[in-house]
C-alpha positions, 0 to 999 in steps of 0.5 A: 509706263510707271514713274516714281518722281522724287524730288531730290537735292542729289542722287546716284546710282551704283553698279557693281561699286561704280557709279554709273549715273549721278545728279544734283538737284532734280528728280530721281525717276524710278521707271517702269515700262508696262505691256501696251505702252507705246511711244505716244505715252512715253512722250506725253509722260516725259513731257509731263514729267519736264513740265510739272511744276514741283520745285518751290520758287520762294515759299513751299509752294511748287511753282517751278518746274525741272526745266525752270530750275535747270534741274536734272533727271536720274532715270532708274529702270525699275520693273518691279513697280509692276508687281501684282501682289494681291494673290499669293506670297510671291508677286507677279510681274507680268504686267512689265514690258519684256526686257528688250522692250522694256529697255527700248521704252525706258531709254525712250523715256530718257531721250524724251526728257533730253530733247525737252532740255533736261540733263538726264543721267541713267542706271543701267537696265537689267542690273542689280543697282543701289541707289542712294538720294537725298529726298527733298521735302519729302515730295514723291508722286506716283505718275502713270501713263494710263492717266493720259486718257482717264475714264470719262467723268474722273478728270481732275478739276482745273 
């Protein structure tokens, strides 16, 4: 799973001129399930997102998590994060999980965040959505469940 996490002061998503998800302070999570993702990958990533220290307490340092600040998450399905654009002019989306599986995995991700104690709002899988957000910072991270098991010798320093 790939997640683009943007720290926001507010975010909302519309489908057909109707707001289907809206949050105040928290993270807007553009989310793409990939072929080969399993429940363990999704649960690991949801736990990581809920506990990442990306919110400042006093200074500019990220020392508080989404849970610490009682923040919310707006989960927006976005299969285009799986695009392979290296060949030709039209991106390929073959890395993305098939729609039925992708929808289930994104839903599982949202449910895991809720179980961790995060208030979750969602976009609508497969819909044409309009997303509005106020990026706070700006502060944006790209998270990938493949980093759960990095190749030997590439682990970050503690």
